[in-house]
C-alpha positions as a Markdown table, in Angstrom:
| # | Residue | x | y | z |
|---|---|---|---|---|
| 1 | Met | -10.6 | 170.2 | 82.2 |
| 2 | Asp | -8.3 | 168.1 | 80.0 |
| 3 | Ser | -4.7 | 167.6 | 80.9 |
| 4 | Thr | -1.8 | 169.0 | 79.0 |
| 5 | Phe | 0.6 | 166.5 | 77.5 |
| 6 | Ser | 4.0 | 165.9 | 75.9 |
| 7 | Ser | 6.0 | 163.0 | 74.6 |
| 8 | Thr | 9.5 | 161.9 | 75.2 |
| 9 | Ala | 12.0 | 162.4 | 72.3 |
| 10 | Arg | 12.4 | 158.7 | 71.9 |
| 11 | Leu | 8.6 | 158.2 | 71.6 |
| 12 | Glu | 8.5 | 161.0 | 69.0 |
| 13 | Arg | 11.0 | 159.0 | 66.9 |
| 14 | Ile | 8.9 | 155.8 | 67.2 |
| 15 | Leu | 5.8 | 157.8 | 66.1 |
| 16 | Lys | 7.6 | 159.4 | 63.2 |
| 17 | Ser | 8.5 | 155.9 | 61.9 |
| 18 | Phe | 4.8 | 155.2 | 61.5 |
| 19 | Glu | 4.0 | 158.4 | 59.4 |
| 20 | Lys | 4.7 | 156.7 | 56.1 |
| 21 | Lys | 4.5 | 153.0 | 57.2 |
| 22 | Ser | 1.1 | 153.1 | 58.8 |
| 23 | Pro | -0.7 | 156.4 | 59.0 |
| 24 | Gln | -3.9 | 154.6 | 60.2 |
| 25 | Leu | -2.0 | 153.2 | 63.2 |
| 26 | Leu | -0.7 | 156.6 | 64.0 |
| 27 | Ala | -4.2 | 158.0 | 63.8 |
| 28 | Ser | -5.5 | 155.3 | 66.2 |
| 29 | Tyr | -2.7 | 156.2 | 68.6 |
| 30 | Tyr | -3.7 | 159.9 | 68.6 |
| 31 | Glu | -7.4 | 158.9 | 69.1 |
| 32 | Gln | -6.3 | 157.0 | 72.3 |
| 33 | Val | -4.1 | 160.0 | 73.4 |
| 34 | Asp | -7.3 | 162.2 | 73.3 |
| 35 | Leu | -9.1 | 159.6 | 75.5 |
| 36 | Ile | -6.2 | 159.4 | 77.9 |
| 37 | Ile | -5.8 | 163.2 | 78.4 |
| 38 | Lys | -9.5 | 163.4 | 79.2 |
| 39 | Ala | -9.2 | 160.7 | 81.9 |
| 40 | Pro | -5.6 | 159.8 | 82.6 |
| 41 | Glu | -6.3 | 157.9 | 85.8 |
| 42 | Glu | -8.5 | 155.4 | 83.9 |
| 43 | Gly | -5.3 | 153.7 | 82.7 |
| 44 | Lys | -3.8 | 150.8 | 84.7 |
| 45 | Leu | -1.4 | 152.1 | 87.4 |
| 46 | Leu | 1.7 | 150.0 | 87.2 |
| 47 | Lys | 3.7 | 148.6 | 90.1 |
| 48 | Gly | 7.2 | 147.4 | 90.8 |
| 49 | Asp | 9.9 | 148.7 | 88.6 |
| 50 | Leu | 7.3 | 150.8 | 86.7 |
| 51 | Asn | 5.6 | 152.3 | 89.8 |
| 52 | Gly | 4.1 | 155.6 | 88.9 |
| 53 | Tyr | 3.6 | 154.8 | 85.3 |
| 54 | Tyr | 0.3 | 153.9 | 83.6 |
| 55 | Ser | -0.6 | 151.5 | 80.9 |
| 56 | Trp | -3.4 | 152.0 | 78.4 |
| 57 | Asp | -4.5 | 149.0 | 76.4 |
| 58 | Tyr | -6.5 | 149.0 | 73.2 |
| 59 | Lys | -6.8 | 147.0 | 70.0 |
| 60 | Phe | -6.2 | 148.2 | 66.4 |
| 61 | Arg | -7.2 | 145.8 | 63.6 |
| 62 | Gly | -7.1 | 142.9 | 66.0 |
| 63 | Val | -3.6 | 143.7 | 67.4 |
| 64 | Ser | -3.3 | 144.4 | 71.1 |
| 65 | Leu | -1.4 | 147.7 | 71.7 |
| 66 | Arg | -0.3 | 149.6 | 74.8 |
| 67 | Ile | 0.6 | 153.1 | 75.6 |
| 68 | Cys | 2.8 | 153.8 | 78.6 |
| 69 | Tyr | 2.6 | 157.2 | 80.3 |
| 70 | Arg | 3.0 | 159.2 | 83.5 |
| 71 | Phe | 0.4 | 161.5 | 85.0 |
| 72 | Phe | 1.3 | 164.3 | 87.3 |
| 73 | Lys | -1.8 | 165.3 | 89.2 |
| 74 | Ser | -0.3 | 168.5 | 90.6 |
| 75 | Asp | -0.2 | 170.2 | 87.2 |
| 76 | Lys | -2.5 | 167.8 | 85.3 |
| 77 | His | 0.2 | 166.9 | 82.8 |
| 78 | Val | 0.6 | 163.6 | 81.0 |
| 79 | Ile | 4.0 | 162.5 | 79.6 |
| 80 | Phe | 3.7 | 159.8 | 77.0 |
| 81 | Val | 6.7 | 157.4 | 77.3 |
| 82 | Tyr | 6.3 | 154.4 | 75.0 |
| 83 | Phe | 3.9 | 152.8 | 72.5 |
| 84 | Gly | 4.0 | 149.3 | 71.1 |
| 85 | Thr | 2.4 | 145.9 | 70.9 |
| 86 | Arg | 1.5 | 143.9 | 74.0 |
| 87 | Glu | 4.2 | 141.3 | 73.5 |
| 88 | Asn | 7.1 | 141.9 | 76.0 |
| 89 | Phe | 5.7 | 145.5 | 76.5 |
| 90 | Tyr | 6.9 | 146.0 | 80.1 |
| 91 | Asp | 10.4 | 144.6 | 79.4 |
| 92 | Lys | 10.7 | 147.0 | 76.4 |
| 93 | Val | 9.5 | 150.0 | 78.6 |
| 94 | Lys | 12.0 | 149.1 | 81.3 |
| 95 | Arg | 14.9 | 148.9 | 78.7 |
| 96 | Tyr | 13.7 | 152.1 | 77.1 |
| 97 | Leu | 13.6 | 154.0 | 80.4 |
| 98 | Asn | 17.1 | 152.9 | 81.5 |
């Protein structure tokens, strides 16, 4: 059974900024979301300051991208937190969460 999912309000704003700028990038993001909700534990479980979060890596047109999310096993729910390029990704996620 697939998990349910939601996104943070801040992530929704990031995604909205791509609607006109890069609809193909947005489409690639949602393709990855479909894969994640089918198998959320296949992402990389993070440690340290981001303990409990997962990172999902993929490439779009040669650019390395990451999606950060949390997976709650008890109710099979995924909360998508952040999406961006690989460069300084974890620092950006930490700033974003604080």
